[in-house]
C-alpha positions as a printed Julia matrix, in Angstrom:
51×3 Matrix{Float64}:
 19.03  -2.48  12.06
 19.58  -0.9    8.68
 16.63  -1.07   6.25
 15.86   0.2    2.76
 15.61   4.01   2.72
 12.21   5.6    3.25
 10.77   9.06   3.79
  7.48  10.75   4.65
  5.19  12.13   1.96
  3.6   14.51   4.5
  4.6   18.09   3.53
  4.75  19.14   7.2
  7.39  16.49   8.02
 11.13  17.24   7.66
 12.67  16.62   4.23
 14.91  13.76   5.35
 15.11  10.05   4.67
 15.53   7.25   7.17
 17.29   3.88   6.89
 17.1    2.36  10.38
 14.06   0.51  11.66
 14.53   1.85  15.22
 14.77   5.55  14.31
 12.42   7.4   16.7
 11.47   9.99  14.05
 11.01   7.4   11.33
  8.82   5.26  13.6
  6.36   8.17  13.9
  5.63   8.18  10.16
  2.24   6.53   9.55
  2.35   3.65   7.06
  0.06   5.62   4.73
  2.73   8.37   4.46
  5.81   6.13   4.12
  7.43   6.14   0.69
 10.34   4.01  -0.45
 13.61   5.69  -1.44
 15.36   8.94  -0.52
 13.47  11.41  -2.76
 16.74  13.35  -2.96
 16.48  14.29   0.73
 19.36  14.42   3.18
 19.97  11.65   5.68
 18.08  11.87   9.0
 20.58  12.9   11.71
 19.43  10.09  14.03
 19.95   7.48  11.27
 23.26   9.04  10.19
 24.57   8.84  13.77
 23.95   5.07  13.72
 25.89   4.54  10.48
C-alpha cells in the first residue's frame, strides 16, 4: 500500500526515498532513523516498481 514518502537519516543507507509500506528495504529502517519526505532523493527501485 502506498504511504507518505520517507527516507533514512543514516548516512550509510542508500540515498533513496520509499513510499510503500511493504518495501523490504524501507522496512529495515529503524523508526529512530525514519524521516518524513523525500529529502530530494531518488525513488527506491523496489517502490518505483510497484507504482
